[in-house]
Legacy VTK file of the C-alpha trace (Angstrom):
# vtk DataFile Version 3.0
C-alpha trace
ASCII
DATASET POLYDATA
POINTS 561 float
-0.179 0.154 -0.073
2.363 2.631 0.789
4.555 2.384 -2.195
1.433 3.769 -3.848
0.965 6.636 -1.467
4.571 7.844 -1.982
4.834 8.421 -5.831
6.344 11.696 -5.111
9.916 10.250 -4.447
10.076 8.548 -8.110
8.175 11.154 -9.995
11.172 13.290 -8.436
13.686 10.944 -10.293
12.043 11.259 -13.269
11.676 14.677 -15.771
7.845 14.849 -15.067
5.647 18.058 -16.372
3.661 20.356 -14.192
0.485 18.210 -14.971
2.460 15.407 -13.688
3.047 13.203 -16.777
6.491 11.512 -16.569
7.281 11.033 -20.599
10.212 8.675 -19.872
7.869 6.032 -18.297
4.415 7.270 -19.677
2.426 7.887 -16.605
0.592 10.471 -14.718
1.677 11.065 -11.190
-0.536 12.753 -8.634
0.611 16.008 -7.965
-0.487 16.013 -4.043
1.465 14.120 -1.243
-0.179 12.488 1.680
1.531 12.791 4.932
2.901 9.873 6.861
0.199 10.371 9.587
-2.484 9.622 8.167
-1.566 6.211 6.984
-0.172 3.071 8.825
1.955 0.444 7.006
0.532 -2.016 5.074
2.398 -4.826 7.201
0.632 -3.566 10.156
-2.217 -6.175 11.339
-4.696 -3.803 11.189
-8.659 -4.223 10.176
-10.898 -1.460 8.672
-13.257 -1.406 11.705
-10.183 -0.958 14.122
-9.057 2.035 12.248
-12.344 3.960 11.530
-12.222 3.635 15.537
-8.792 4.752 16.676
-9.697 7.755 15.064
-13.455 9.259 16.148
-12.979 11.902 18.355
-13.464 11.346 21.839
-16.120 13.394 22.312
-20.347 13.220 23.415
-21.043 15.016 20.423
-23.747 14.287 17.341
-21.763 12.063 14.862
-24.989 11.089 13.130
-28.683 12.349 12.842
-31.672 10.119 11.260
-34.151 12.364 9.256
-36.376 9.819 9.413
-37.012 8.285 13.065
-35.343 11.627 15.124
-32.649 9.119 16.453
-29.017 10.760 17.265
-25.963 9.142 17.482
-22.879 10.598 19.456
-19.196 9.783 18.675
-19.059 7.976 21.878
-21.964 5.936 21.200
-20.885 5.131 17.743
-17.898 3.547 19.416
-19.563 1.332 21.589
-22.371 0.352 19.644
-19.912 -1.138 16.986
-17.808 -2.747 19.994
-21.197 -4.119 21.092
-22.721 -5.895 17.608
-19.571 -7.404 17.014
-19.088 -9.365 20.149
-22.998 -10.158 19.708
-22.234 -11.126 16.064
-18.860 -13.256 16.778
-20.061 -14.549 20.372
-23.655 -15.137 20.058
-24.398 -15.226 16.249
-20.998 -17.642 15.674
-20.214 -15.362 12.716
-16.592 -15.638 11.894
-13.718 -14.077 10.061
-14.168 -14.599 6.789
-17.625 -15.085 6.382
-19.369 -13.177 4.295
-22.631 -11.098 5.811
-24.976 -9.542 3.171
-26.429 -6.011 4.447
-29.960 -5.021 3.272
-31.401 -1.946 4.136
-31.859 1.942 3.494
-30.058 4.510 4.827
-30.126 4.975 9.209
-27.969 5.713 11.865
-27.978 2.122 11.967
-26.356 1.490 8.924
-22.768 2.540 9.610
-22.888 0.676 13.721
-23.671 -2.562 11.531
-21.192 -2.021 8.561
-18.436 -1.340 11.255
-19.304 -3.761 13.073
-19.516 -6.887 10.850
-15.430 -5.389 10.081
-14.783 -5.792 13.108
-16.133 -8.817 13.667
-13.814 -10.003 10.421
-16.618 -10.736 8.790
-16.781 -9.631 4.637
-19.242 -6.772 4.221
-21.545 -7.511 1.231
-23.991 -4.475 0.921
-27.501 -4.819 -1.189
-29.178 -2.281 -2.512
-33.074 -1.438 -0.737
-33.896 -1.127 -5.096
-33.068 -5.112 -5.356
-35.528 -7.237 -6.688
-36.208 -10.863 -4.929
-34.075 -12.232 -7.956
-31.481 -9.688 -7.193
-30.553 -10.436 -4.163
-31.013 -14.122 -4.475
-28.127 -14.020 -7.519
-26.196 -11.983 -5.152
-26.358 -13.882 -2.053
-25.102 -16.725 -4.625
-22.419 -15.156 -5.906
-21.163 -13.877 -2.898
-21.417 -17.120 -1.070
-23.432 -14.857 1.942
-23.708 -17.066 4.872
-26.044 -14.807 7.210
-28.085 -11.396 6.274
-28.798 -8.359 8.667
-31.556 -6.482 6.738
-34.157 -3.827 8.023
-38.147 -5.055 8.670
-39.220 -4.217 4.843
-36.995 -5.702 3.356
-35.994 -9.052 4.837
-38.401 -11.113 2.681
-35.973 -11.151 -0.109
-33.326 -12.857 1.935
-35.354 -15.093 3.481
-36.238 -15.650 -0.627
-32.730 -16.593 -1.086
-33.118 -18.946 2.224
-30.390 -16.431 4.278
-30.878 -16.869 8.062
-31.796 -13.417 8.619
-31.015 -10.616 11.870
-33.411 -7.433 12.191
-31.759 -4.034 11.580
-34.563 -3.503 14.113
-37.941 -4.525 15.680
-40.832 -4.511 12.986
-44.250 -2.641 14.150
-46.210 -4.150 14.312
-44.249 -6.987 15.894
-43.421 -9.698 13.585
-43.659 -13.252 15.545
-41.532 -14.962 12.317
-38.069 -12.937 14.243
-39.006 -13.097 17.695
-37.166 -15.370 18.994
-33.757 -13.532 18.287
-33.052 -10.014 19.255
-32.688 -7.351 16.493
-29.235 -5.962 15.673
-30.644 -2.786 17.617
-31.329 -4.403 20.648
-27.606 -5.856 20.327
-26.222 -2.444 19.984
-27.846 -1.493 23.275
-27.332 -4.785 25.156
-24.690 -6.098 24.149
-20.790 -5.471 26.255
-18.323 -3.559 24.050
-16.186 -4.956 26.382
-16.586 -8.639 25.074
-14.742 -7.365 21.428
-12.147 -9.041 20.905
-9.320 -8.246 17.947
-10.677 -9.424 14.777
-6.922 -10.619 13.343
-7.245 -9.516 10.347
-4.772 -8.305 7.898
-4.889 -5.291 5.370
-4.413 -8.123 3.041
-7.547 -9.737 3.826
-11.280 -9.357 2.155
-13.305 -6.826 4.224
-16.299 -6.003 1.550
-17.693 -7.318 -1.466
-19.308 -4.408 -3.533
-20.826 -5.333 -6.619
-21.246 -2.639 -9.102
-24.891 -1.318 -10.675
-23.971 -3.294 -13.915
-25.382 -0.338 -16.091
-24.052 -2.252 -19.035
-23.755 -6.135 -18.305
-24.413 -8.262 -15.253
-23.062 -7.253 -11.757
-19.679 -7.752 -10.325
-18.283 -8.735 -6.935
-15.376 -6.264 -6.662
-13.514 -7.769 -3.645
-12.094 -4.807 -1.572
-9.502 -5.239 1.259
-9.282 -4.290 4.349
-6.158 -2.329 3.498
-8.346 -0.355 0.085
-10.541 0.897 2.605
-8.191 2.101 5.169
-6.583 3.643 2.195
-9.897 5.568 0.911
-10.589 6.739 4.645
-6.977 7.813 4.690
-7.534 9.898 1.363
-10.873 11.107 2.275
-8.994 12.780 5.757
-6.338 14.186 3.608
-9.064 15.432 1.486
-11.012 17.210 4.190
-8.190 18.684 5.864
-7.531 20.257 1.931
-11.046 21.550 2.100
-10.698 23.230 5.783
-13.875 21.707 6.671
-14.066 21.917 9.944
-17.485 22.369 11.928
-19.209 20.787 8.760
-22.216 19.070 8.758
-23.103 16.594 6.037
-26.690 15.371 4.065
-26.136 11.637 3.560
-28.757 10.434 0.929
-26.350 8.701 -1.409
-27.036 5.123 -0.480
-24.784 3.427 1.741
-24.840 0.221 -0.038
-23.256 2.158 -2.695
-19.192 1.977 -2.419
-19.900 6.342 -2.855
-21.927 6.205 0.243
-20.287 3.641 2.020
-16.641 4.920 2.422
-17.945 8.804 2.633
-20.862 8.492 5.533
-20.217 4.665 7.432
-16.344 4.975 7.410
-14.651 8.346 6.555
-16.685 11.130 7.805
-16.774 9.641 11.035
-12.932 10.122 11.447
-13.076 14.181 10.659
-15.364 14.801 13.382
-18.165 16.001 10.900
-21.625 15.631 12.300
-24.088 13.669 9.246
-27.947 13.979 8.972
-28.991 10.628 7.880
-31.900 10.350 5.123
-33.308 6.950 3.999
-33.514 8.327 0.407
-33.628 11.047 -1.722
-36.420 13.480 -1.943
-35.617 16.943 -3.288
-37.833 19.409 -1.380
-37.071 17.475 2.042
-33.258 17.242 1.360
-33.516 21.178 0.382
-35.299 21.568 4.313
-32.959 19.309 5.513
-29.992 21.774 4.879
-31.877 24.688 5.993
-33.077 23.034 9.369
-30.060 21.300 10.236
-27.052 23.668 8.877
-25.733 21.162 6.256
-22.816 22.763 4.940
-21.718 19.770 2.692
-23.873 17.772 -0.029
-22.777 15.521 -1.311
-24.360 14.405 -4.752
-24.934 12.988 -8.096
-25.118 15.209 -10.897
-29.568 14.609 -11.239
-28.913 16.206 -7.736
-27.728 18.886 -9.021
-29.430 19.386 -12.413
-32.689 19.122 -9.638
-31.755 21.981 -7.902
-30.875 23.929 -10.653
-34.031 23.386 -12.364
-36.715 23.771 -9.712
-39.201 25.976 -9.669
-39.553 26.219 -5.807
-37.270 28.522 -3.197
-34.945 27.398 -0.086
-32.775 28.399 2.423
-29.688 27.750 1.230
-27.413 30.673 2.581
-25.111 27.895 4.902
-24.979 25.921 2.073
-20.995 25.754 1.218
-20.174 23.147 -0.901
-21.959 20.127 -3.248
-19.448 17.491 -4.369
-20.571 15.282 -7.063
-18.759 12.100 -8.485
-20.580 8.446 -10.017
-20.973 9.988 -13.221
-20.188 12.944 -15.092
-21.923 16.676 -14.440
-23.586 17.962 -17.697
-21.935 21.706 -18.431
-25.356 22.899 -18.655
-26.669 21.805 -15.378
-23.404 23.255 -13.777
-24.675 26.584 -15.417
-27.478 26.371 -14.185
-26.341 25.728 -10.522
-23.919 28.208 -10.593
-26.087 30.817 -11.637
-28.520 30.320 -9.197
-26.504 29.627 -6.310
-23.101 31.445 -6.905
-21.921 30.873 -2.961
-22.033 27.336 -3.190
-18.673 25.781 -4.790
-19.202 22.744 -7.376
-16.873 20.210 -6.544
-16.795 17.025 -8.848
-14.496 14.088 -8.112
-14.088 10.898 -10.120
-13.471 7.327 -8.989
-15.080 4.035 -9.550
-16.503 0.640 -7.375
-13.255 -0.593 -8.085
-11.206 1.736 -6.456
-13.342 2.343 -3.461
-14.786 5.203 -4.953
-11.779 7.325 -5.086
-9.398 8.144 -7.284
-9.808 12.245 -8.118
-10.581 14.840 -6.019
-11.148 19.130 -6.525
-9.400 20.642 -3.945
-10.943 23.760 -4.591
-13.812 24.863 -6.801
-13.298 24.658 -10.294
-13.150 28.285 -12.245
-13.430 26.944 -15.690
-15.952 27.651 -17.492
-16.598 24.325 -19.421
-15.780 20.896 -19.495
-15.855 17.968 -17.197
-12.825 18.634 -15.149
-12.856 16.181 -12.226
-10.221 17.395 -10.200
-6.143 15.804 -10.080
-5.207 12.595 -9.258
-5.603 11.556 -5.218
-2.095 11.492 -3.164
-0.025 7.868 -4.613
-2.383 7.661 -7.428
-0.867 6.980 -10.764
-2.561 7.327 -14.271
-1.958 5.933 -17.845
-3.538 7.003 -20.863
-3.793 4.903 -22.927
-5.003 5.330 -26.577
-7.422 1.818 -27.648
-5.763 1.469 -31.644
-2.382 1.453 -30.511
-1.903 0.633 -27.039
-0.071 3.987 -26.867
0.775 5.620 -23.497
-0.519 9.602 -24.042
0.629 12.695 -22.895
-1.403 15.653 -21.729
-4.335 16.448 -24.341
-4.210 12.664 -25.718
-7.107 11.165 -25.354
-7.174 7.299 -24.342
-8.792 4.728 -21.946
-7.844 5.472 -18.363
-5.606 3.397 -16.115
-5.377 3.772 -12.403
-2.638 2.019 -9.655
-3.045 2.909 -6.451
-3.520 1.691 -2.614
-7.499 1.359 -2.892
-7.505 -0.269 -6.094
-9.772 -3.806 -5.380
-8.406 -7.262 -4.958
-10.315 -8.517 -7.927
-13.434 -9.772 -8.969
-15.174 -12.448 -6.362
-14.946 -15.417 -8.465
-14.262 -14.183 -11.829
-11.120 -14.679 -13.055
-11.749 -13.890 -16.770
-13.381 -10.609 -15.719
-10.530 -9.539 -13.094
-7.686 -10.520 -15.955
-9.676 -8.117 -18.027
-9.782 -5.536 -15.761
-6.580 -5.585 -13.747
-3.657 -5.540 -16.126
0.362 -6.635 -15.192
1.789 -4.654 -12.491
-1.807 -3.675 -10.757
-2.983 -1.151 -13.616
-6.764 -0.956 -13.170
-8.377 -0.702 -16.844
-11.161 1.727 -15.791
-13.065 1.559 -19.619
-13.035 5.371 -19.493
-11.878 7.509 -22.108
-10.484 10.273 -20.954
-7.618 13.042 -21.029
-5.408 14.904 -18.622
-4.546 18.967 -19.381
-1.611 20.904 -18.800
-2.475 21.040 -15.158
-2.924 17.458 -14.082
-6.804 17.630 -14.503
-8.316 14.967 -15.469
-11.367 15.046 -18.022
-13.836 12.317 -18.646
-14.942 11.406 -22.661
-17.072 8.687 -22.332
-17.201 5.021 -21.329
-15.555 3.347 -24.121
-18.473 0.314 -24.498
-21.332 3.064 -24.726
-19.719 4.879 -27.589
-21.957 4.391 -30.669
-20.871 3.562 -34.223
-22.420 4.798 -37.050
-21.024 4.093 -40.141
-17.833 3.568 -38.520
-17.747 7.258 -36.745
-17.102 7.724 -32.839
-20.814 9.437 -30.839
-20.408 9.664 -27.632
-23.750 9.239 -25.515
-22.446 11.948 -22.966
-22.194 14.745 -25.894
-25.739 14.733 -26.929
-26.578 14.414 -23.355
-25.417 17.808 -22.405
-26.844 19.330 -25.310
-29.928 18.101 -24.733
-30.148 19.229 -21.244
-29.727 22.865 -22.884
-33.042 22.654 -23.873
-35.562 24.501 -21.937
-38.144 22.011 -22.281
-35.826 18.857 -21.227
-35.553 18.102 -17.540
-33.625 14.897 -18.138
-32.277 12.896 -21.574
-30.114 9.777 -22.106
-28.609 8.623 -25.755
-28.050 5.224 -26.467
-27.327 2.979 -29.641
-30.338 1.781 -31.552
-29.569 -1.054 -34.429
-29.865 0.365 -37.925
-29.699 -1.608 -40.859
-27.526 0.923 -43.055
-25.545 2.121 -40.545
-24.975 -0.244 -37.841
-26.215 2.106 -35.420
-27.211 5.448 -35.213
-27.985 7.543 -31.712
-31.382 7.267 -30.293
-32.789 9.707 -27.476
-35.005 9.338 -24.424
-36.257 12.302 -23.257
-37.804 13.437 -20.033
-40.104 16.711 -20.961
-41.490 19.513 -18.941
-44.396 18.645 -17.080
-45.949 21.670 -19.224
-44.576 20.849 -22.171
-45.383 19.988 -25.527
-42.168 19.024 -26.754
-42.184 16.872 -29.655
-39.668 14.226 -31.200
-39.238 16.124 -34.138
-38.559 19.302 -32.800
-36.237 17.242 -29.948
-33.989 16.229 -33.144
-34.086 19.036 -34.828
-32.667 21.045 -31.638
-29.653 18.490 -32.378
-29.429 18.294 -35.583
-28.911 22.610 -36.026
-25.880 22.175 -33.420
-23.613 18.602 -34.569
-22.615 16.788 -37.381
-24.580 14.931 -39.562
-23.224 11.534 -37.966
-24.027 12.534 -34.459
-27.434 13.637 -35.282
-30.496 12.115 -33.049
-32.600 9.454 -35.312
-35.030 8.417 -32.434
-37.004 10.045 -29.730
-38.724 8.338 -26.834
-40.729 10.658 -23.883
-40.215 8.795 -20.890
-41.521 10.051 -16.879
-37.723 9.291 -16.125
-34.235 8.259 -16.966
-33.688 4.749 -15.236
-30.682 5.332 -12.972
-28.631 3.399 -10.595
-28.565 4.383 -6.550
-25.422 6.375 -7.879
-27.056 8.525 -10.802
-24.975 6.564 -13.417
-27.651 5.619 -16.298
-28.993 2.356 -17.174
-28.378 2.418 -20.639
-28.678 -1.407 -20.763
-32.346 -1.465 -19.633
-32.986 1.824 -22.102
-31.627 -0.489 -24.652
-34.029 -3.445 -24.503
-36.577 -0.800 -24.676
-35.341 0.832 -27.965
-35.044 -2.761 -28.938
-38.721 -3.512 -27.887
-40.080 -0.805 -29.270
-38.308 0.323 -32.491
-37.932 -1.627 -35.572
-33.946 -1.618 -36.960
-35.280 -0.301 -40.143
-35.713 3.825 -39.775
LINES 1 562
561 0 1 2 3 4 5 6 7 8 9 10 11 12 13 14 15 16 17 18 19 20 21 22 23 24 25 26 27 28 29 30 31 32 33 34 35 36 37 38 39 40 41 42 43 44 45 46 47 48 49 50 51 52 53 54 55 56 57 58 59 60 61 62 63 64 65 66 67 68 69 70 71 72 73 74 75 76 77 78 79 80 81 82 83 84 85 86 87 88 89 90 91 92 93 94 95 96 97 98 99 100 101 102 103 104 105 106 107 108 109 110 111 112 113 114 115 116 117 118 119 120 121 122 123 124 125 126 127 128 129 130 131 132 133 134 135 136 137 138 139 140 141 142 143 144 145 146 147 148 149 150 151 152 153 154 155 156 157 158 159 160 161 162 163 164 165 166 167 168 169 170 171 172 173 174 175 176 177 178 179 180 181 182 183 184 185 186 187 188 189 190 191 192 193 194 195 196 197 198 199 200 201 202 203 204 205 206 207 208 209 210 211 212 213 214 215 216 217 218 219 220 221 222 223 224 225 226 227 228 229 230 231 232 233 234 235 236 237 238 239 240 241 242 243 244 245 246 247 248 249 250 251 252 253 254 255 256 257 258 259 260 261 262 263 264 265 266 267 268 269 270 271 272 273 274 275 276 277 278 279 280 281 282 283 284 285 286 287 288 289 290 291 292 293 294 295 296 297 298 299 300 301 302 303 304 305 306 307 308 309 310 311 312 313 314 315 316 317 318 319 320 321 322 323 324 325 326 327 328 329 330 331 332 333 334 335 336 337 338 339 340 341 342 343 344 345 346 347 348 349 350 351 352 353 354 355 356 357 358 359 360 361 362 363 364 365 366 367 368 369 370 371 372 373 374 375 376 377 378 379 380 381 382 383 384 385 386 387 388 389 390 391 392 393 394 395 396 397 398 399 400 401 402 403 404 405 406 407 408 409 410 411 412 413 414 415 416 417 418 419 420 421 422 423 424 425 426 427 428 429 430 431 432 433 434 435 436 437 438 439 440 441 442 443 444 445 446 447 448 449 450 451 452 453 454 455 456 457 458 459 460 461 462 463 464 465 466 467 468 469 470 471 472 473 474 475 476 477 478 479 480 481 482 483 484 485 486 487 488 489 490 491 492 493 494 495 496 497 498 499 500 501 502 503 504 505 506 507 508 509 510 511 512 513 514 515 516 517 518 519 520 521 522 523 524 525 526 527 528 529 530 531 532 533 534 535 536 537 538 539 540 541 542 543 544 545 546 547 548 549 550 551 552 553 554 555 556 557 558 559 560
């Protein structure tokens, strides 16, 4: 781990540009340094939960506040509850190091406690989204080899269908006779003995979590993250918090903690910074904006659709205390960023980049961007290295050159669970993760996302990036949201098709949408078909579920246009 967080020594030995690009090796290296005090040696036997608990403030001030229940959790409560539950899981339920525990629940103050307790017990955490169908959960259970589940009462029927013994997160209301024999996880937190918790014996190289990708373009795969990966991710978040001057911050948490973004940020990382986290079970625009004023929220980790909704909403809220919104998981449409900055000029809008396979961490914007356009998602986090590899030639590109992003760093996953073929395709020799994203770095080391390689549309041999057309569609005053996918065509092979969400009072037609785009793009980029839908399907992290839209397109449209 440490070798990937000390790249500056290598960089100093090479003639590297101000972008961090070293021509001799064809590698971009981070321009930022991580202090040794942030990160323990990778040889030190340590699990991620023990690392997090060692960094909690020794205070009774509030760490988490649950908007739905009103329940609060102080930092001292958090430590005691984690250790109490970890002891109960090990001694009471017989969970052993290496056992896989499925966690199926919405955001609540209980979620970080349960996640940390599973890690503290030495088990492997396997989060599942409440948006998963029963069939999805059954598949994830089979693929992960989970031996027990911890589930919210309203989700327990899904784990039961998978044949898993299930511990409820809390007592159901009204009581359910099916689970009366076993106390809930919440009760174990309250009644358990924190002094009975014993060291897990896990090393940093041991598996800590299996997180499943959103499957936006194919079947979900389980990324195996080690304790060392999570420790490095928390260390980088602490560094970023200090770089931002985030003392006294209050965060709003509606990003699902079942997703790597929410898990690493809210459940693991932020508690170590002393920040307060206001927890929402799910995103609702009005409730979120009201919470900002009521609870003094200063920071909102979000996804681009949230920023778009805030910019376009006709409602007015008191957001005078809001200082910063950070986005990740998907590219921010430039029109949305411009609209947001016009409406909320005092709020810093920052973009970052990461993947499930990197614990959600790779780049960071240390300051709010003043760049008028583009998709700058910050600079490489400390210790990260990157290559930009031209798909056609395999050549390493320098600043300005477009190619596939390869990443190497301490947060890069161990591999995909039980899938050696997918692991070999994703992780090259030397520990380089092939991200599948087309990118370029500018002369100052800022990363710009062009598109996903697998999502490129190829009419008559040309290449069209869906995000370019989506960004253009977002500038139309009658379009609230849009997604562009390839549509099979007998003559061109593929052509762009747009799924559009109209404003509620709009009578926008398909022809008008196509004309709007055609007047501003090259002929091969024209939208050839439009379908109006109520919402664009997205993953919990805000990524467009293109595979679902491609299926809809195939069902609804003849290949011959």
